[in-house]
N, C-alpha and C positions, 0 to 999 in steps of 0.2 A: 307778158302782161299783154293784153289787149287794147285795142285801140278806144274801146270805151272806159277801161280802167284807167287810161292816160290819160283819158278827158274828164271824169269823175276824181284823178288824184288818188285812186285808192288801189293799194295792192291788197289783192282777197289772199289766206291763207288756203291752202293747197285742200283740196278734200281729200277728207283719212283715208287711206286704202281701203277698211274695211265696210265704208258704206259704198265701197265701188263694187265688191262683193257681190254674184248671183251664190243662191244658195240651188242646193242641185237634190232632184226628188232622193227619198229613199229606197236603198236599193229594194231591189224584190229575190228574193232566194227560195230558187222549186222547193214546194216542200214546208214550208216556214209558214206556221200558224198566220193568215192575215192581220188577227188585232197587232202581232207583233210588229207588221209594215207599214200596219198604219198610226200604230206607238209613233214608232221615225219618224215616220212624215209628218205626223203633228207635233214632233219636236223640230222639224225642218223647219213647219211652218211660226212656228214660236220666234225660231233663230231670227227670220225674214221682219216678222213685225218688230223686233226688237231694235234691227237694223235699220228699218223704216223710223222707229221713232227717233233712233239717236241720229238719222240726217235731217226727222224734221226739227230736233231739236238747234241741231249744226246751224241750216240756216236760218232759224228764228235767230239762236245770238248773233249771227252776220246782218243779219235785217234790225236789229233793235241796234247794234255797235253802227252803225251806216246811217242807218234814217232811211233804207227804202221800203218800209213796211207795204204790203201790196192792199 
């Protein structure tokens, strides 16, 4: 528990591991069509955007529960 949490009397839940994960770029395979690489890169971006959405939802749930909206 951090000093701020102790002072506020709030024990925050841990951040889900998934929300800490970094998305890697799609691998580039020599001789592979560029469109295939681009498709995988877009899938990686979709996963990253979905993760960001889950992070925002996690934060919004916390702020609504503890009344600390910005």
